[in-house]
C-alpha positions as CSV (number, residue, x, y, z in Angstrom):
1,M,22.3,1.7,76.0
2,S,22.5,4.5,78.6
3,Y,19.4,6.2,80.0
4,R,18.6,8.7,82.7
5,I,15.8,8.5,85.3
6,D,14.4,11.8,86.6
7,N,11.3,12.5,88.7
8,F,7.6,12.4,87.9
9,I,5.9,15.5,89.4
10,D,2.5,17.0,88.7
11,G,1.7,14.6,86.0
12,E,5.0,14.8,84.0
13,T,8.6,13.7,83.9
14,R,10.5,16.6,85.3
15,E,14.2,17.0,84.8
16,S,16.0,17.5,88.1
17,R,18.2,20.4,89.0
18,S,20.4,18.2,91.1
19,E,24.0,17.7,90.3
20,R,24.1,14.3,92.0
21,F,23.4,11.1,90.3
22,G,23.6,7.4,91.1
23,A,24.6,4.7,88.6
24,I,22.1,2.0,87.6
25,F,23.9,-1.3,87.0
26,D,22.9,-4.4,85.1
27,P,23.5,-7.0,87.8
28,A,24.0,-9.7,85.2
29,T,27.0,-8.0,83.6
30,G,28.2,-5.6,86.4
31,Q,28.2,-2.8,83.9
32,P,26.4,0.6,84.3
33,Q,23.4,1.0,82.1
34,G,21.9,4.2,83.2
35,S,21.7,6.9,85.9
36,V,19.2,8.1,88.4
37,V,18.9,11.6,89.8
38,L,19.5,12.0,93.5
39,S,17.1,14.9,94.1
40,T,17.6,17.8,96.4
41,A,15.6,18.5,99.5
42,D,14.0,21.5,97.8
43,E,12.8,19.3,94.9
44,C,11.3,16.9,97.4
45,A,9.5,19.8,99.1
46,E,8.1,20.9,95.7
47,A,6.7,17.4,95.2
48,I,5.1,17.5,98.6
49,A,3.5,20.9,97.8
50,C,2.2,19.5,94.5
51,A,0.7,16.5,96.3
52,E,-0.9,18.8,98.9
53,R,-2.6,20.9,96.2
54,A,-3.8,17.8,94.3
55,F,-5.2,16.3,97.5
56,A,-7.9,19.0,97.9
57,D,-9.8,17.8,94.8
58,W,-8.9,14.1,94.8
59,S,-10.1,13.7,98.4
60,Q,-13.5,15.0,97.3
61,T,-13.7,12.8,94.3
62,P,-16.4,10.0,94.8
63,P,-14.8,6.7,95.7
64,L,-16.4,5.0,92.7
65,V,-14.7,7.5,90.4
66,R,-11.4,6.9,92.1
67,A,-11.9,3.1,91.8
68,R,-12.5,3.4,88.0
69,V,-9.1,5.0,87.6
70,L,-7.6,2.0,89.3
71,F,-9.6,-0.4,87.1
72,R,-8.1,1.3,84.0
73,F,-4.6,1.3,85.6
74,K,-4.9,-2.5,86.2
75,E,-5.9,-3.1,82.6
76,L,-2.9,-1.0,81.4
77,M,-0.5,-2.9,83.7
78,E,-1.7,-6.2,82.3
79,Q,-1.4,-4.9,78.7
80,H,2.2,-3.9,79.4
81,R,3.0,-6.9,81.5
82,D,6.0,-8.3,79.5
83,E,7.5,-4.8,79.1
84,L,7.2,-4.2,82.9
85,A,8.7,-7.6,83.8
86,R,11.6,-6.9,81.5
87,L,12.3,-3.6,83.3
88,I,12.3,-5.5,86.6
89,S,14.7,-8.2,85.3
90,R,17.0,-5.6,83.6
91,E,17.6,-3.6,86.8
92,H,17.0,-6.1,89.6
93,G,18.3,-9.2,87.9
94,K,15.6,-11.7,88.9
95,V,14.5,-14.1,86.3
96,F,11.7,-13.1,83.9
97,S,9.0,-15.5,85.3
98,D,9.7,-14.3,88.8
99,A,9.3,-10.7,87.7
100,Q,6.0,-11.6,86.1
101,G,4.9,-13.3,89.4
102,E,5.8,-10.1,91.3
103,L,3.6,-8.1,89.0
104,T,0.7,-10.6,89.6
105,R,1.0,-10.3,93.3
106,G,1.1,-6.5,93.1
107,L,-1.9,-6.3,90.8
108,E,-3.9,-8.4,93.3
109,V,-3.7,-5.3,95.6
110,V,-4.9,-3.1,92.8
111,E,-7.9,-5.5,92.5
112,F,-8.5,-5.2,96.2
113,A,-8.3,-1.3,96.0
114,C,-10.9,-1.3,93.2
115,G,-13.4,-2.4,95.8
116,I,-12.9,0.7,97.8
117,P,-16.5,2.0,97.7
118,H,-17.5,-1.0,99.8
119,L,-14.4,-0.8,102.0
120,L,-15.0,2.9,103.0
121,K,-18.5,2.3,104.3
122,G,-18.8,3.6,107.8
123,E,-21.1,2.5,110.6
124,H,-24.5,3.9,111.5
125,S,-26.6,3.6,114.7
126,L,-30.2,4.9,114.7
127,N,-31.6,6.3,118.0
128,V,-28.5,6.0,120.2
129,G,-30.7,8.4,122.2
130,R,-34.1,9.8,121.7
131,G,-33.9,11.6,118.4
132,V,-30.2,11.1,118.3
133,D,-28.3,9.2,115.6
134,S,-24.6,8.3,115.4
135,Y,-22.5,7.4,112.4
136,S,-18.9,7.2,111.4
137,L,-16.9,8.5,108.4
138,M,-13.7,7.1,107.0
139,Q,-11.8,10.0,105.5
140,P,-8.4,10.3,103.8
141,V,-5.4,11.4,105.9
142,G,-3.7,13.7,103.4
143,V,-0.3,13.5,101.7
144,C,1.2,10.0,102.1
145,A,4.7,8.8,101.3
146,G,6.1,5.4,100.4
147,I,9.8,4.4,100.6
148,T,10.3,1.1,98.9
149,P,13.2,-1.4,98.5
150,F,15.1,-2.8,95.6
151,N,13.9,-6.4,95.8
152,F,10.3,-5.8,94.7
153,P,10.3,-2.7,92.6
154,A,6.7,-3.4,91.5
155,M,5.0,-5.4,94.2
156,V,5.9,-3.3,97.3
157,P,4.9,0.0,95.8
158,L,1.7,-1.7,94.7
159,W,1.1,-2.6,98.3
160,M,1.0,1.1,99.1
161,F,-0.2,3.6,96.6
162,P,-3.3,1.9,95.1
163,V,-4.9,1.6,98.6
164,A,-3.8,5.1,99.5
165,L,-5.2,6.6,96.3
166,A,-8.4,4.7,96.5
167,C,-8.9,6.0,100.0
168,G,-8.6,9.6,98.6
169,N,-5.0,10.5,99.6
170,S,-2.3,11.9,97.4
171,F,1.0,10.0,97.3
172,I,4.7,10.5,96.9
173,L,6.7,7.4,96.0
174,K,10.5,7.2,96.7
175,P,11.7,4.0,95.0
176,S,15.1,2.4,95.5
177,E,17.8,4.1,93.5
178,K,19.1,0.7,92.4
179,D,16.1,-0.1,90.2
180,P,13.9,3.0,89.8
181,S,12.6,2.6,86.2
182,L,9.5,0.6,87.1
183,A,8.2,3.3,89.5
184,L,8.4,5.9,86.8
185,R,6.6,3.7,84.3
186,M,3.8,2.9,86.7
187,A,3.3,6.7,87.2
188,E,3.0,7.2,83.5
189,L,0.4,4.4,83.2
190,L,-1.6,5.9,86.1
191,K,-1.7,9.2,84.3
192,Q,-2.9,7.4,81.1
193,A,-5.6,5.7,83.2
194,G,-6.9,9.1,84.2
195,L,-5.3,9.9,87.5
196,P,-5.3,13.7,87.9
197,D,-1.9,15.4,87.8
198,G,-0.2,15.7,91.2
199,V,-2.0,12.9,92.9
200,L,0.9,10.5,92.5
201,N,4.4,11.8,92.3
202,V,7.7,9.9,92.1
203,I,10.8,11.5,93.7
204,N,14.2,9.8,93.3
205,G,17.0,10.2,95.8
206,D,18.8,9.0,98.8
207,K,18.7,10.0,102.6
208,E,18.4,13.7,101.8
209,V,15.0,13.1,100.2
210,V,13.9,10.5,102.8
211,D,14.6,12.9,105.7
212,V,12.3,15.5,104.1
213,L,9.5,13.0,103.8
214,L,10.0,12.0,107.4
215,T,10.0,15.6,108.8
216,D,7.9,17.8,106.5
217,P,4.6,18.6,108.4
218,R,2.6,18.3,105.2
219,V,3.2,14.6,105.0
220,A,0.6,12.8,107.1
221,A,1.7,9.1,106.8
222,V,4.8,7.1,105.8
223,S,5.0,3.5,104.6
224,F,8.3,1.7,104.4
225,V,9.8,-1.7,103.6
226,G,13.5,-2.5,104.1
227,S,16.0,-3.5,106.7
228,T,15.3,-3.4,110.4
229,P,17.8,-0.7,111.3
230,I,16.4,1.6,108.6
231,A,12.8,0.7,109.5
232,E,13.5,1.6,113.1
233,Y,15.0,5.0,112.0
234,I,12.0,5.6,109.7
235,Y,9.5,4.8,112.5
236,T,11.2,6.8,115.3
237,T,11.9,9.9,113.1
238,A,8.5,10.1,111.4
239,S,6.6,9.3,114.6
240,A,8.4,12.0,116.4
241,H,7.2,14.4,113.7
242,G,3.6,13.4,114.3
243,K,3.1,11.1,111.4
244,R,1.4,7.7,111.3
245,V,4.0,5.1,110.2
246,Q,4.1,1.5,109.0
247,A,7.7,0.3,108.7
248,L,8.4,-3.3,107.8
249,G,11.9,-4.5,108.6
250,G,14.1,-7.6,108.3
251,A,13.5,-11.3,108.7
252,K,15.0,-14.6,109.5
253,N,12.2,-17.0,108.4
254,H,12.3,-20.5,109.8
255,M,10.7,-23.5,108.2
256,L,10.1,-26.3,110.8
257,V,10.3,-29.8,109.3
258,M,8.8,-32.5,111.5
259,P,9.7,-36.2,111.2
260,D,6.3,-37.0,109.7
261,A,6.6,-34.4,106.9
262,D,6.4,-35.4,103.3
263,L,10.2,-34.9,102.6
264,D,9.8,-34.6,98.8
265,Q,7.3,-31.8,99.4
266,A,9.5,-30.2,102.0
267,V,12.6,-30.3,99.7
268,S,10.8,-28.8,96.8
269,A,9.4,-26.0,99.0
270,L,12.8,-25.2,100.4
271,M,14.4,-25.0,97.0
272,G,12.0,-22.4,95.8
273,A,11.7,-20.5,99.1
274,A,15.4,-20.4,99.9
275,Y,16.9,-19.8,96.5
276,G,14.2,-18.1,94.5
277,A,15.1,-14.5,93.6
278,A,18.6,-15.4,94.9
279,G,17.2,-15.2,98.4
280,E,16.5,-11.5,98.1
281,R,13.0,-11.8,99.6
282,C,11.8,-10.7,103.0
283,M,9.8,-13.9,103.1
284,A,12.6,-16.2,101.9
285,I,13.2,-19.2,104.0
286,S,16.7,-18.9,105.4
287,V,16.6,-21.5,108.2
288,A,15.3,-25.1,107.9
289,L,14.7,-26.1,111.5
290,V,14.6,-29.9,111.4
291,V,13.4,-32.2,114.3
292,G,15.5,-35.3,114.7
293,D,18.9,-36.3,113.2
294,D,17.4,-38.9,110.9
295,T,15.1,-36.4,109.4
296,A,17.9,-33.9,109.0
297,D,20.2,-36.4,107.4
298,A,17.6,-37.4,104.9
299,L,16.7,-33.8,104.1
300,V,20.3,-32.7,103.5
301,A,21.0,-35.7,101.3
302,R,18.1,-34.7,99.0
303,L,18.8,-31.0,99.1
304,A,22.5,-31.0,98.4
305,P,22.4,-32.3,94.7
306,L,19.5,-29.9,93.9
307,V,21.4,-26.9,95.3
308,E,24.5,-27.9,93.4
309,G,22.5,-28.2,90.2
310,L,20.7,-24.9,90.4
311,R,20.7,-23.1,87.0
312,V,22.2,-19.7,87.8
313,G,22.6,-17.0,85.2
314,P,21.1,-13.8,83.7
315,G,17.4,-13.2,84.4
316,L,16.7,-12.6,80.7
317,G,17.5,-14.5,77.5
318,S,18.4,-18.0,78.7
319,I,16.6,-21.1,77.3
320,P,15.6,-22.9,79.4
321,E,15.1,-20.1,81.9
322,N,17.6,-19.9,84.7
323,E,16.3,-20.7,88.2
324,M,18.3,-18.0,90.0
325,G,19.7,-14.7,88.8
326,P,22.4,-12.4,90.2
327,L,22.4,-10.4,93.4
328,I,21.6,-6.7,93.2
329,S,25.0,-5.1,93.5
330,R,28.8,-5.7,93.9
331,E,28.6,-4.6,97.5
332,H,25.8,-7.0,98.3
333,L,27.6,-9.9,96.6
334,A,30.6,-9.2,98.9
335,R,28.3,-9.1,101.9
336,V,26.7,-12.5,101.1
337,R,30.1,-14.1,100.4
338,G,31.3,-12.7,103.7
339,Y,28.5,-14.5,105.5
340,V,29.5,-17.8,103.9
341,D,33.1,-17.1,105.1
342,Q,31.7,-16.3,108.5
343,G,29.7,-19.5,108.7
344,V,32.7,-21.6,107.9
345,A,34.8,-19.8,110.5
346,E,32.1,-20.4,113.1
347,G,32.2,-24.1,112.6
348,A,29.1,-24.8,110.5
349,E,29.3,-27.6,108.0
350,L,29.3,-26.1,104.5
351,V,27.6,-28.8,102.4
352,V,27.3,-26.8,99.2
353,D,29.6,-23.8,98.6
354,G,28.3,-21.3,96.1
355,R,31.2,-19.0,96.2
356,G,33.0,-20.5,93.2
357,L,30.3,-19.6,90.7
358,S,30.8,-16.6,88.4
359,H,29.6,-15.2,85.1
360,G,32.0,-12.5,83.9
361,E,31.6,-9.3,85.9
362,G,28.0,-10.1,87.0
363,Y,27.0,-10.2,90.6
364,F,26.6,-14.0,90.8
365,I,26.9,-16.5,93.6
366,G,25.7,-20.0,93.6
367,G,23.4,-21.5,96.2
368,S,25.0,-22.3,99.5
369,L,23.8,-24.9,102.1
370,F,25.0,-25.1,105.7
371,D,24.3,-28.0,108.1
372,R,24.7,-28.2,111.9
373,V,24.2,-24.4,112.3
374,G,23.9,-23.3,115.9
375,P,21.7,-20.5,117.3
376,E,24.8,-18.6,118.5
377,M,26.2,-18.2,115.0
378,R,25.9,-15.0,113.1
379,I,24.6,-16.9,110.0
380,Y,21.7,-17.9,112.2
381,R,21.1,-14.7,114.0
382,E,21.4,-12.1,111.2
383,E,19.6,-11.6,107.9
384,I,21.8,-12.6,105.0
385,F,19.4,-11.7,102.2
386,G,21.1,-14.1,99.8
387,P,20.9,-17.7,98.6
388,V,22.2,-19.2,101.8
389,L,20.2,-21.9,103.6
390,A,21.1,-22.9,107.2
391,I,20.0,-26.3,108.6
392,V,19.5,-26.2,112.3
393,R,18.9,-29.5,114.1
394,A,16.5,-29.7,117.0
395,P,15.9,-32.7,119.3
396,D,12.2,-32.1,119.6
397,Y,9.2,-29.9,118.6
398,E,9.3,-27.8,121.8
399,T,13.0,-26.9,121.3
400,A,12.3,-26.0,117.7
401,L,9.4,-23.8,118.7
402,R,11.4,-22.1,121.4
403,L,14.2,-21.2,118.9
404,I,11.7,-19.5,116.6
405,N,10.0,-17.6,119.4
406,E,13.3,-16.4,120.8
407,H,14.6,-15.0,117.6
408,E,14.5,-11.2,117.3
409,Y,12.7,-11.3,113.9
410,G,9.1,-12.5,113.5
411,N,8.2,-12.0,109.9
412,G,7.2,-15.3,108.4
413,T,7.5,-19.0,109.3
414,A,6.2,-22.4,108.1
415,I,5.7,-25.9,109.5
416,F,5.8,-29.0,107.3
417,T,3.9,-31.9,109.0
418,C,1.1,-34.4,108.3
419,D,-0.2,-34.0,111.9
420,G,-3.1,-31.6,112.4
421,D,-2.6,-31.3,116.1
422,T,1.0,-30.3,115.8
423,A,0.1,-27.8,113.0
424,R,-2.7,-26.3,115.1
425,D,-0.5,-25.9,118.2
426,F,2.3,-24.3,116.0
427,T,0.0,-21.7,114.5
428,T,-1.4,-20.8,117.9
429,R,1.9,-20.6,119.8
430,V,4.5,-19.4,117.3
431,Q,5.4,-15.7,117.8
432,V,5.5,-14.7,114.1
433,G,3.2,-12.6,112.0
434,M,2.7,-14.8,109.0
435,V,2.5,-18.6,109.3
436,G,2.3,-21.3,106.7
437,V,1.2,-24.9,107.1
438,N,2.9,-26.9,104.4
439,V,3.2,-23.6,102.6
440,P,6.7,-22.3,102.6
441,I,6.2,-18.6,101.8
442,P,2.9,-17.6,103.4
443,V,2.4,-14.2,101.8
444,P,-1.2,-13.3,102.4
445,M,-3.6,-12.5,99.6
446,A,-4.4,-8.8,99.1
447,F,-7.6,-9.0,101.0
448,H,-5.7,-10.0,104.1
449,S,-2.9,-7.9,105.6
450,F,0.9,-8.4,105.3
451,G,3.2,-7.8,108.3
452,G,5.4,-9.5,110.9
453,W,5.9,-9.3,114.6
454,K,8.8,-8.3,116.9
455,R,11.6,-6.4,115.1
456,S,10.1,-7.2,111.7
457,L,7.5,-4.5,112.0
458,F,7.4,-1.0,113.5
459,G,3.9,0.5,113.9
460,P,0.5,-1.1,114.8
461,L,-0.9,-1.6,111.3
462,N,0.2,-3.9,108.4
463,M,0.3,-3.5,104.7
464,H,-2.7,-3.7,102.3
465,G,-5.9,-5.6,103.2
466,P,-8.1,-4.3,106.1
467,D,-5.1,-2.8,107.9
468,G,-4.1,-0.9,104.7
469,V,-7.5,0.8,104.6
470,R,-7.3,1.6,108.3
471,F,-3.8,3.1,107.8
472,Y,-4.8,5.3,104.9
473,T,-8.0,6.6,106.5
474,K,-8.9,8.4,109.7
475,M,-12.2,7.7,111.5
476,K,-14.6,10.5,112.3
477,T,-17.7,9.8,114.4
478,V,-20.7,12.1,114.2
479,T,-23.5,12.3,116.8
480,A,-26.5,14.2,115.4
481,R,-29.7,15.6,116.7
482,W,-31.9,17.9,114.7
483,P,-33.6,21.1,116.1
484,Q,-37.1,19.7,116.5
485,S,-35.7,17.1,118.9
486,L,-33.9,19.6,121.1
487,R,-35.0,20.1,124.7
488,A,-35.3,23.7,126.0
489,G,-32.4,25.1,128.0
490,A,-28.7,24.4,128.4
491,E,-27.4,21.3,130.0
492,F,-24.3,21.6,132.1
493,A,-23.9,18.0,133.2
494,M,-22.0,15.3,131.2
495,P,-24.4,14.5,128.3
496,T,-25.9,11.0,128.5
497,M,-28.4,9.3,126.1
498,K,-31.8,8.8,127.6
């Protein structure tokens, strides 16, 4: 089967005029299965113009009416849940149940956005002065853009456009060219739910399209999730062109295992958090920071056979379902294998070597487990984004905490302990944006906000939750006094309330 992915502009699939295309591969077989247009700068500018025209009416649509469109969209997404999950697995490679879980977490943000009439209520103060009232309005910012990564083709876009649309903005989504089908399908379902034409547009492409979104003066806000170097580029470029920006970057998430932790619970948590989705999650645990050699020895002894026994194979069609699918591309497979090679060269102890696993021409690698990793090693310092877990041994809690706080990334972390005092101290002092206590992947619910610290986030506001509403609205404060309350004559001094 071969198919072509074009753009979705002004409420319809629009065939691109571009002569450039990217191949869409099936990661489980390594074979091309379709192509995606790499749009021109002019086509991106046309999408922006369409979104700008649509914004005028959509921004004046009552919030309750906008919310009803999202209610219908959520219902349609649930009706097509299996179809959508298969699209994710087919192009990304993750196992079917994981794709369904991704949809669930994304739809939680749609549920949050359905409550927008309440979330857009401003503040009011009666009689801030004699006969003078003051109140605030939360108004949409305009045309917004979202640039999203390959690893969550449903969840990450759903962090962005439902909140933006609910707040009255129009939106342009630029999905990853590696797995673009899901974005187009969601746009079709939104139209079916009643979204007016032009309010959501999908433009496919590469850096040529991205640079238009970052520099065109008609785009008011840009949201991004991806690697730190690209996040920094997005932030600096778009900010320099007067846009508000939220750009989420890379991660090196540590899970601190204390000597009093329930080891069975910790091992189960590590298996899912390190090897789920083949480690291609920004919240994956890639470092197990273990206090004490006895604890580390026991942890490694329990982990090793489980890592060796991982069921690795295609994301679709296996019974029982595989636990881990392929990586996204041949290039990324080579990159992850290179990190395993690097860890061996640097002197880390490779307890489980996943490099020998293969399934035909698919982009498969088995789970790898390193022990005795040092903070000077590249496999500790850099984001691998694959199924590679590093065990770092620390002599005590303070040393472990310092290692986490000194790392350049601060996306997510977790502590496993039975001691409430230690857990409380950790949550207070750790320099990381999202923290779990006996929870390995502390992704906040939709009514809280998602975002890291340090070089894991560029910009002051996080994704979805209260920060999402703040990001996609601008505050206007009105101070009003009606004519019968006016005093005679002009006032030339600084006005004060009396």
